[in-house]
C-alpha positions as CSV (number, residue, x, y, z in Angstrom):
1,M,221.2,51.8,77.0
2,S,217.6,53.2,77.3
3,L,215.1,54.6,75.1
4,A,215.8,58.0,76.5
5,D,219.4,57.5,76.0
6,V,218.9,56.5,72.3
7,L,216.8,59.7,72.0
8,E,218.6,61.8,74.0
9,P,220.6,63.5,71.2
10,L,217.6,64.0,68.8
11,Q,216.4,66.7,71.9
12,Q,219.9,68.0,71.9
13,P,219.8,71.9,70.3
14,L,221.3,72.3,66.8
15,F,220.7,76.1,66.5
16,T,218.8,78.9,68.0
17,V,215.9,81.2,66.2
18,L,214.5,83.9,68.0
19,D,216.4,82.8,71.5
20,T,214.9,79.4,70.9
21,P,216.7,76.1,70.7
22,V,215.9,74.5,67.5
23,S,216.6,70.6,68.2
24,W,217.5,67.6,65.7
25,T,214.0,66.5,66.3
26,E,212.5,69.6,65.1
27,V,214.6,69.6,62.2
28,L,213.8,66.1,60.9
29,G,210.8,66.7,61.3
30,F,210.7,69.6,59.1
31,G,212.7,68.1,56.5
32,S,210.9,64.5,56.5
33,G,207.5,66.5,56.7
34,A,207.7,68.7,53.7
35,L,209.1,65.8,51.7
36,C,206.1,63.8,52.5
37,V,203.5,66.6,51.3
38,W,205.3,66.8,48.3
39,L,205.4,63.5,47.7
40,V,201.4,63.6,48.3
41,A,201.0,66.4,45.9
42,R,202.6,64.1,43.6
43,Q,200.1,61.0,44.2
44,H,203.9,59.1,45.1
45,I,203.6,56.6,46.7
46,A,206.5,57.0,48.8
47,N,205.0,59.5,50.8
48,W,203.8,56.9,53.1
49,P,206.7,55.4,54.3
50,I,208.3,59.0,54.7
51,G,205.2,60.1,56.7
52,I,205.9,57.5,59.3
53,A,209.4,58.5,59.8
54,N,207.8,62.4,60.0
55,N,205.0,61.4,62.4
56,L,207.9,59.6,64.7
57,F,210.1,62.6,64.8
58,F,206.8,64.7,65.8
59,V,205.8,62.3,68.4
60,L,208.6,63.4,70.2
61,L,208.6,66.7,69.7
62,F,204.9,67.8,70.3
63,T,205.2,66.0,73.9
64,Q,208.3,67.8,74.6
65,A,206.1,70.6,73.8
66,G,202.9,69.5,75.8
67,L,200.9,69.3,72.6
68,Y,199.4,66.3,73.4
69,A,196.6,65.6,71.3
70,D,199.0,66.1,68.5
71,A,201.2,63.9,69.9
72,G,198.7,61.3,70.2
73,L,197.4,61.9,66.8
74,Q,200.8,60.7,65.3
75,I,200.0,57.6,66.5
76,V,197.0,57.8,64.6
77,F,198.5,58.9,61.5
78,I,200.6,55.8,61.7
79,A,198.1,53.8,61.7
80,L,196.5,55.9,58.9
81,A,199.4,55.9,56.6
82,V,199.5,51.7,56.9
83,Y,195.9,52.1,55.8
84,G,196.6,54.7,53.4
85,W,199.7,53.1,51.6
86,W,197.7,50.1,51.3
87,T,194.0,51.8,49.6
88,W,196.5,53.5,47.4
89,T,197.8,50.6,45.7
90,H,195.0,47.7,46.1
91,G,191.7,50.5,45.9
92,G,191.6,51.0,42.5
93,G,188.7,48.4,42.3
94,P,189.5,45.4,39.7
95,G,191.6,45.7,37.0
96,S,193.2,48.6,38.5
97,D,196.0,48.8,40.9
98,D,195.7,52.9,41.4
99,L,193.3,54.5,43.2
100,P,191.5,57.3,41.3
101,V,191.0,61.1,42.8
102,R,187.5,61.3,43.5
103,R,184.9,64.1,45.4
104,T,184.1,63.8,48.8
105,T,180.5,62.5,48.6
106,R,177.4,64.1,50.6
107,T,177.4,60.6,53.2
108,E,181.1,61.4,53.6
109,W,180.9,64.6,54.5
110,T,177.9,64.3,56.7
111,W,180.1,61.6,58.7
112,L,183.6,63.6,58.5
113,L,182.1,67.0,60.0
114,T,179.9,64.6,62.9
115,A,183.4,63.0,63.7
116,G,185.1,66.6,63.6
117,A,182.9,68.2,65.8
118,V,182.5,65.8,68.4
119,G,186.1,65.0,68.6
120,T,186.9,68.6,68.9
121,L,184.8,68.8,71.7
122,A,185.7,65.5,73.8
123,L,189.7,66.3,73.4
124,T,189.1,69.6,74.3
125,L,187.6,68.4,77.5
126,L,189.7,65.8,78.1
127,L,193.4,67.7,77.7
128,D,191.7,70.6,79.7
129,R,191.0,68.4,82.5
130,V,193.7,65.7,82.6
131,T,196.7,67.3,81.1
132,D,198.6,70.7,81.6
133,S,197.9,72.0,78.4
134,T,197.9,75.7,77.8
135,V,196.0,75.5,74.4
136,P,193.5,72.9,74.5
137,F,190.6,73.7,72.4
138,W,193.5,74.7,69.3
139,D,195.3,71.4,70.1
140,A,191.8,69.5,69.7
141,L,190.9,71.3,66.7
142,T,193.8,70.7,64.8
143,T,193.8,67.2,66.0
144,A,190.4,66.5,64.2
145,L,191.0,68.6,61.1
146,S,193.8,66.4,60.6
147,L,192.3,63.4,61.0
148,T,189.4,63.9,58.7
149,A,191.8,65.4,55.9
150,T,194.1,62.3,56.7
151,Y,191.1,60.1,55.9
152,G,190.4,61.9,52.8
153,Q,193.8,61.7,52.0
154,C,193.7,57.9,52.2
155,R,190.7,57.7,50.0
156,K,192.3,60.3,47.8
157,R,189.3,62.8,48.2
158,L,189.8,66.0,46.7
159,E,188.6,68.3,49.6
160,S,191.1,66.5,51.9
161,W,193.5,69.6,50.6
162,W,190.8,72.0,51.7
163,L,191.1,70.2,55.1
164,W,194.8,70.4,55.6
165,I,194.6,74.2,54.9
166,A,192.2,74.9,57.3
167,A,194.3,72.9,59.7
168,D,197.7,74.5,58.4
169,V,195.9,78.1,59.1
170,V,195.3,77.2,62.8
171,Y,198.9,75.4,63.3
172,V,201.2,78.0,62.0
173,P,200.2,80.4,64.8
174,L,199.8,77.7,67.6
175,Y,203.3,76.5,66.7
176,A,204.8,79.7,66.9
177,Y,203.3,80.2,70.5
178,K,204.4,77.1,71.3
179,G,208.1,78.4,70.7
180,L,208.6,75.6,67.3
181,Y,209.3,78.5,65.0
182,L,210.9,76.0,62.9
183,T,207.7,73.6,62.6
184,S,205.2,76.9,62.4
185,L,207.8,77.7,59.4
186,L,207.2,74.3,58.0
187,Y,203.3,74.7,58.2
188,V,203.8,77.8,56.0
189,G,205.3,75.5,53.2
190,F,202.6,73.1,53.9
191,M,200.1,75.3,53.0
192,T,201.7,76.0,49.6
193,L,201.7,72.4,48.8
194,C,198.4,72.1,49.7
195,V,197.3,74.2,47.3
196,L,199.8,73.1,44.7
197,G,198.1,69.5,45.5
198,L,194.7,70.7,45.0
199,R,196.0,72.2,41.8
200,G,197.1,68.8,40.7
201,W,194.5,66.6,42.0
202,T,192.1,68.9,40.4
203,R,193.5,68.7,37.0
204,D,193.7,64.6,37.6
205,L,189.8,64.7,38.3
206,A,189.0,66.5,35.9
207,G,190.7,64.1,33.3
208,S,189.5,61.0,34.9
209,P,185.8,59.3,33.7
210,R,183.0,59.4,36.3
211,P,182.4,56.0,38.0
212,A,178.9,55.1,37.3
213,G,176.1,55.8,40.2
214,A,178.7,58.2,41.8
215,T,177.2,61.2,43.4
216,A,178.4,64.6,44.6
């Protein structure tokens, strides 16, 4: 039995939304994605394995939809999830197993914005020239925003929620345009969870002692 034979049942339509078939892959991606974001907002370590499962479902879904940068992004997400999983359990420093919520420093912002801009430009050119993507810029932009947001999430940087919200604002119409209506709806839910996560992490930050020598 080949891998294609194993994956074929996941690609079968489960129901139809606006005359567009919704596959098992999209449904499972919807459920695991919503659970993952809810767990992140609650700072629960289980968000990382759930997120990895979500990434695997989305690799298949986005490849089928021609969103190649988003499909490749899921592989990077899996690597970042392993890093984030380790950081959340070992990144608190001496005498602590928990990583506290912190603000993004100026140096981190400089690197993140530079990497985001360069990544968006490079991916746009790549997708436009070597794939049949119909949305190269938007696919590249959401990829760059998602990567910078995930890095911030791995380090428990408060502003990572704002980066996720910015990405979701683009994701919602992008997925609807590609006929992924359930996934588009999922990202509306993601935005709501991101707002809740932002509020929760802000409260945690307000109650945390500021480390010596920290800068904004």
